[in-house]
C-alpha positions in Angstrom: 0.8 -28.9 125.0 -1.4 -32.0 125.3 -4.0 -32.0 128.1 -6.5 -34.5 129.3 -9.4 -33.4 131.4 -10.9 -36.5 133.2 -13.7 -37.4 135.5 -15.7 -34.2 134.8 -19.3 -33.5 133.8 -19.0 -32.4 130.2 -21.8 -29.9 129.3 -21.8 -28.6 125.7 -25.2 -27.1 124.9 -24.4 -26.5 121.2 -24.1 -30.3 120.7 -26.6 -31.4 123.3 -23.9 -33.1 125.4 -24.4 -33.5 129.2 -22.5 -36.5 130.5 -19.4 -37.6 132.4 -16.8 -37.8 129.8 -13.1 -37.1 129.3 -11.9 -34.4 127.0 -8.5 -34.3 125.2 -6.7 -31.2 124.0 -3.8 -31.0 121.5 -2.3 -28.2 119.5 -4.8 -25.7 120.9 -7.8 -27.7 119.7 -10.2 -30.3 121.1 -8.6 -33.5 120.0 -11.1 -36.0 121.3 -14.1 -36.6 123.6 -14.6 -39.7 125.6 -11.7 -41.6 124.0 -8.1 -40.4 123.7 -6.8 -40.1 120.1 -4.4 -42.8 119.0 -0.9 -42.3 120.5 -2.1 -39.4 122.7 0.1 -38.9 125.8 -0.9 -36.0 128.1 1.6 -33.4 129.3 -0.9 -32.3 131.8 -3.8 -34.2 133.4 -6.6 -32.2 135.0 -8.9 -34.2 137.4 -12.3 -32.5 137.1 -14.1 -34.8 139.6 -17.2 -32.9 140.9 -16.7 -30.2 138.4 -18.4 -29.1 135.1 -16.3 -28.9 132.0 -18.0 -26.4 129.6 -17.1 -24.2 126.6 -15.5 -20.9 127.5 -18.1 -18.2 128.1 -19.0 -15.7 125.4 -19.9 -12.2 126.6 -21.6 -9.8 124.3 -21.0 -6.5 126.3 -17.7 -5.8 128.1 -16.3 -2.3 128.5 -12.6 -2.7 128.8 -12.2 1.0 129.3 -9.2 1.3 127.0 -8.3 3.6 125.4 -9.0 6.7 127.4 -10.5 5.5 130.7 -7.6 3.7 132.3 -8.4 5.3 135.6 -11.5 3.2 135.7 -9.9 -0.1 134.4 -7.1 -1.4 132.2 -7.0 -4.0 129.6 -4.8 -6.1 131.9 -7.2 -6.0 134.9 -10.3 -6.6 132.8 -9.0 -9.5 130.8 -7.8 -11.1 134.0 -11.3 -10.6 135.4 -12.6 -12.3 132.2 -10.6 -15.5 132.6 -11.3 -15.5 136.3 -14.9 -15.5 135.3 -14.5 -18.2 132.7 -15.0 -15.8 129.8 -12.8 -16.6 126.8 -14.6 -14.5 124.0 -15.9 -11.0 124.5 -17.3 -8.1 122.6 -16.4 -4.5 123.6 -18.5 -1.4 122.6 -16.9 1.5 120.8 -17.5 4.2 123.4 -13.9 4.6 124.4 -11.9 7.8 124.3 -11.1 8.3 121.5 -14.1 6.5 120.0 -13.4 3.3 118.0 -14.1 5.0 114.7 -10.7 4.6 113.0 -9.0 1.4 111.9 -5.7 2.3 113.7 -7.5 2.5 117.1 -9.1 -0.9 116.5 -5.8 -2.5 115.4 -4.1 -1.1 118.5 -6.7 -2.6 120.9 -6.8 -6.0 119.2 -3.0 -6.1 119.1 -2.7 -5.4 122.8 -5.3 -8.0 123.6 -3.5 -10.6 121.6 -0.2 -9.9 123.4 -1.9 -10.4 126.7 -3.4 -13.7 125.5 -6.2 -13.8 128.1 -9.3 -13.8 126.0 -10.5 -13.3 122.4 -11.4 -9.6 122.1 -13.9 -8.6 119.3 -14.4 -4.8 119.1 -17.6 -3.1 117.8 -16.8 -0.2 115.5 -18.6 3.1 115.9 -21.6 3.3 113.6 -21.2 7.1 113.2 -18.1 9.2 113.5 -17.5 10.1 117.2 -20.8 8.4 118.0 -22.4 11.8 117.1 -25.1 10.3 114.9 -24.3 12.3 111.8 -21.7 10.9 109.4 -21.3 7.2 108.9 -17.9 5.6 109.6 -15.9 3.7 107.0 -17.4 0.3 107.9 -15.4 -1.7 105.4 -12.0 -0.4 106.7 -13.1 -1.0 110.3 -14.2 -4.5 109.5 -10.8 -5.2 107.9 -9.2 -3.8 111.1 -11.1 -6.4 113.2 -14.5 -5.0 114.0 -17.2 -7.7 114.3 -20.1 -5.3 114.0 -21.1 -1.6 114.4 -22.8 0.2 117.3 -23.7 3.5 118.8 -23.1 2.1 122.4 -25.5 4.1 124.5 -25.6 7.1 122.1 -28.9 7.5 120.2 -29.1 8.5 116.5 -31.7 11.3 116.5 -31.9 11.5 112.7 -33.8 8.5 111.4 -32.4 9.1 107.9 -28.9 8.5 109.2 -30.0 5.2 110.8 -31.8 4.2 107.6 -28.6 4.8 105.5 -26.5 2.9 108.1 -28.8 -0.1 107.9 -28.9 0.0 104.1 -25.1 0.1 103.9 -24.7 -2.6 106.5 -27.2 -4.9 104.6 -25.3 -4.3 101.4 -22.1 -5.7 102.8 -23.5 -8.2 105.3 -22.5 -6.3 108.5 -24.5 -6.5 111.8 -25.6 -3.3 113.5 -25.9 -3.4 117.3 -28.4 -1.0 118.8 -29.7 -0.4 122.3 -33.3 0.7 121.9 -33.7 4.0 123.6 -35.7 7.0 122.5 -33.6 10.2 122.2 -35.9 12.3 124.2 -38.2 10.3 126.5 -36.4 9.6 129.8 -33.3 11.4 128.5 -32.3 12.6 132.0 -33.9 9.7 133.8 -31.9 7.6 136.3 -34.5 5.0 137.4 -37.5 3.0 136.1 -40.6 5.2 135.9 -42.9 3.8 138.5 -43.9 4.0 142.2 -40.3 3.4 143.5 -38.8 6.3 141.5 -41.7 8.6 142.5 -41.3 7.7 146.2 -37.5 8.3 146.0 -37.9 11.5 144.0 -35.8 10.1 141.1 -36.3 11.1 137.5 -37.7 8.2 135.5 -37.1 6.3 132.3 -40.4 5.1 131.0 -40.9 1.7 129.2 -42.1 3.5 126.1 -38.6 5.0 125.7 -37.6 1.4 124.8 -40.7 0.3 122.9 -40.9 3.4 120.7 -37.3 2.9 119.7 -38.0 -0.8 119.0 -40.9 0.1 116.7 -38.7 2.4 114.7 -35.9 -0.1 114.5 -38.2 -3.0 113.4 -39.7 -0.8 110.7 -36.3 0.1 109.4 -35.3 -3.6 109.4 -38.4 -4.4 107.4 -37.4 -1.8 104.9 -33.7 -2.7 104.6 -33.5 -6.4 105.7 -30.4 -5.4 107.7 -29.2 -7.8 110.4 -29.7 -6.0 113.8 -28.8 -7.1 117.3 -30.7 -5.4 120.1 -28.7 -4.9 123.2 -29.9 -5.2 126.8 -33.7 -5.3 126.5 -35.2 -4.4 129.9 -39.0 -4.4 129.7 -41.9 -6.9 129.3 -43.4 -4.8 126.5 -40.0 -4.6 124.7 -39.7 -8.4 124.9 -43.2 -8.9 123.5 -42.3 -6.7 120.5 -39.1 -8.8 120.0 -41.1 -12.0 120.2 -43.5 -10.7 117.4 -40.6 -9.5 115.3 -39.0 -12.9 115.4 -42.3 -14.5 114.6 -42.5 -12.2 111.5 -39.1 -13.5 110.4 -37.1 -10.3 110.9 -33.3 -10.9 111.0 -33.0 -9.7 114.6 -31.4 -11.1 117.8 -31.2 -9.7 121.3 -29.6 -10.0 124.7 -30.3 -8.9 128.3 -27.9 -7.9 131.1 -27.3 -10.4 133.8 -28.3 -7.9 136.5 -31.8 -7.6 134.9 -32.4 -11.3 135.1 -32.5 -11.2 138.9 -33.0 -7.6 140.2 -35.8 -5.0 140.1 -36.2 -1.4 140.9 -36.9 -2.5 144.5 -33.2 -3.3 144.7 -32.3 0.4 144.5 -33.1 0.2 148.3 -32.1 3.4 150.0 -30.5 5.1 147.0 -27.9 2.4 146.4 -25.8 3.8 143.6 -24.4 0.3 142.8 -27.9 -0.3 141.3 -27.6 2.8 139.0 -27.6 1.0 135.7 -28.4 1.7 132.0 -31.0 0.6 131.2 -32.4 1.0 134.7 -33.6 -2.0 136.8 -37.3 -2.3 136.1 -40.4 -3.8 137.8 -40.9 -7.3 138.9 -43.3 -7.8 136.0 -40.5 -6.9 133.6 -38.0 -9.1 135.4 -40.4 -12.0 135.1 -40.9 -11.3 131.4 -37.1 -11.4 130.9 -37.0 -14.9 132.5 -39.8 -16.1 130.4 -38.1 -14.7 127.3 -35.0 -16.5 128.1 -36.9 -19.8 128.6 -38.8 -19.6 125.3 -35.9 -18.4 123.2 -37.1 -14.9 122.5 -34.0 -13.6 124.2 -30.8 -15.1 122.7 -28.2 -14.4 125.2 -27.3 -13.1 128.7 -24.4 -10.6 128.8 -22.5 -9.3 131.8 -22.9 -5.6 130.7 -19.5 -5.2 132.4 -19.0 -1.5 133.0 -16.4 -0.8 135.6 -16.7 2.5 137.4 -14.2 4.0 139.9 -15.0 5.0 143.5 -15.1 8.7 142.9 -17.8 8.4 140.2 -19.9 5.8 142.0 -19.9 6.9 145.6 -22.1 9.9 145.0 -25.9 10.5 145.3 -27.8 8.1 143.2 -28.9 10.6 140.5 -25.3 11.9 140.1 -23.4 8.6 140.2 -22.1 7.2 137.0 -24.1 4.2 135.7 -22.6 0.8 135.4 -21.5 -2.2 137.3 -18.8 -4.9 137.1 -20.1 -8.2 135.8 -17.5 -10.3 134.1 -16.8 -12.4 137.2 -20.5 -12.7 138.0 -21.8 -13.8 134.6 -21.4 -17.5 135.2 -22.8 -17.4 138.7 -25.8 -15.3 137.6 -26.5 -17.7 134.8 -26.4 -20.6 137.2 -28.7 -18.6 139.6 -31.2 -18.5 136.7 -30.8 -22.2 136.2 -31.5 -22.8 139.9 -34.8 -20.9 139.6 -35.7 -23.2 136.7 -34.3 -26.4 138.4 -37.6 -28.2 138.2 -37.2 -28.5 134.5 -34.7 -31.1 133.2 -31.7 -29.6 131.3 -31.9 -26.3 133.2 -28.1 -26.1 133.6 -27.5 -26.8 129.9 -30.1 -24.2 128.9 -28.5 -21.6 131.1 -25.0 -22.3 129.9 -26.3 -22.0 126.3 -27.2 -18.4 127.0 -23.6 -17.6 127.8 -21.8 -19.9 125.3 -23.4 -21.3 122.2 -26.2 -18.7 121.8 -24.0 -15.6 121.9 -21.5 -17.4 119.6 -24.4 -17.8 117.1 -25.2 -14.1 117.4 -21.6 -13.4 116.5 -21.4 -15.9 113.7 -18.3 -17.5 115.3 -17.4 -21.1 115.9 -16.7 -20.6 119.6 -18.9 -21.6 122.5 -18.7 -25.4 121.8 -16.5 -28.4 122.3 -16.5 -30.4 119.2 -13.3 -32.2 118.1 -11.4 -29.7 116.0 -12.8 -26.7 117.7 -10.6 -24.2 119.6 -9.9 -25.5 123.1 -11.4 -22.5 125.0 -12.7 -24.2 128.1 -14.2 -23.2 131.4 -13.9 -25.7 134.3 -16.1 -24.7 137.3 -17.4 -26.0 140.5 -21.2 -25.7 140.4 -21.6 -26.3 144.1 -19.0 -23.8 145.3 -20.4 -20.8 147.1 -18.6 -17.5 147.2 -19.4 -14.0 148.6 -19.3 -11.1 146.2 -16.9 -8.7 147.8 -14.4 -6.2 146.4 -11.4 -8.3 147.4 -12.8 -11.3 145.5 -12.9 -9.4 142.2 -10.0 -9.1 139.8 -11.7 -6.3 137.9 -10.6 -2.8 138.7 -14.2 -1.9 139.0 -15.5 -3.1 142.4 -19.1 -1.8 142.2 -22.0 -4.2 141.7 -25.5 -4.4 143.1 -24.7 -7.9 144.1 -22.1 -6.9 146.7 -22.6 -9.0 149.8 -24.6 -11.7 148.0 -23.5 -15.3 148.3 -23.5 -16.9 144.8 -23.0 -20.4 143.6 -20.6 -21.5 140.9 -16.9 -20.8 140.9 -14.4 -21.1 138.1 -11.5 -23.4 138.9 -9.6 -23.2 135.6 -9.9 -21.5 132.2 -8.2 -22.6 129.1 -7.6 -20.4 126.0 -6.4 -22.1 122.9 -5.4 -25.1 124.9 -3.3 -23.1 127.4 -4.2 -22.7 131.0 -4.7 -19.0 131.5 -6.3 -19.1 134.9 -6.0 -21.6 137.8 -7.8 -20.8 141.0 -5.3 -20.9 143.9 -6.0 -23.6 146.5 -7.5 -22.3 149.7 
């Protein structure tokens, strides 16, 4: 199908484009920008007047809950949530049931995702069998099956020798290891950030040093192996400062933060709001401000949704007993724009914010997505930057309806999403 998108504001951070310009799509690719290719005749014309035309969003942490946790969410519901949120490429962690530690499981997941044709799904394979932190998986076979990297999800490897061998092996074959920095013992049973709020509420805490001690270990192992490591969901000012120093030293490391942590703090727990029960926990205002500074100066490479749908039975419990996690796919764009609004005094704020959810996560993955050059895949998000919407369960396609942003009015609403030049989502008229 040939499609023309006219009258829109084209924002492509990867190529420093921010201007009103037409975009032309043919055979699933971007066929031209500004000027139609010779002989081009559109089968569909999309008038994007007043809208932003951007690359499809790239999300580095999306739990699809299949296989094994279909009572929390299904592949169908979460990929529909993805395109409703403008996300066309996503990475899913391996902590399913069974764990993604065998090629057949990975092939089954990617095959189902291709059949649904809603978004490009890139699984992370388990770094160790069963995520138990003991025996390494067959990384070569998992890569052939479709894994883009290897992770322990939220499970910690307690034996540093195992992690060292994993990084040595990964470096030998050019694989990327994804780790969430968390000490195996400090804050192991914690449910909130260690600080005055947790103390006042009587909640067990997770200290910042649980993150920083793990980071020190990881960085020393990276120095020893030169393995490429992506750090998932940093949460503290001290952790971000360590990351800044590691990059300055030239270590092959990248990192992301969860969208919730860009805006919220432990104060938002309120009166034991279990929707704010997250891993890592929401931290102090100082940490939140450091996250924003890290995004602005490039220390933090990407914002992810950290999409973790949880069902009502597991969420509507006392704070300390509730399952951690929140839905985020459909909020990622709006939360990125909210950060842009907080930085609106600086020119190019919109482009910088979109880079954190398009071109920068694509660079982390080493994929050619997240941009709109002629010849690139026509994965496109068309959104209204001025549209305001209220976060409510009925507004979410995800099977998970719990988020600390319930009741918030956010700006930015996806109108259409294209995947490979096909319209996979069109917001119904009011």
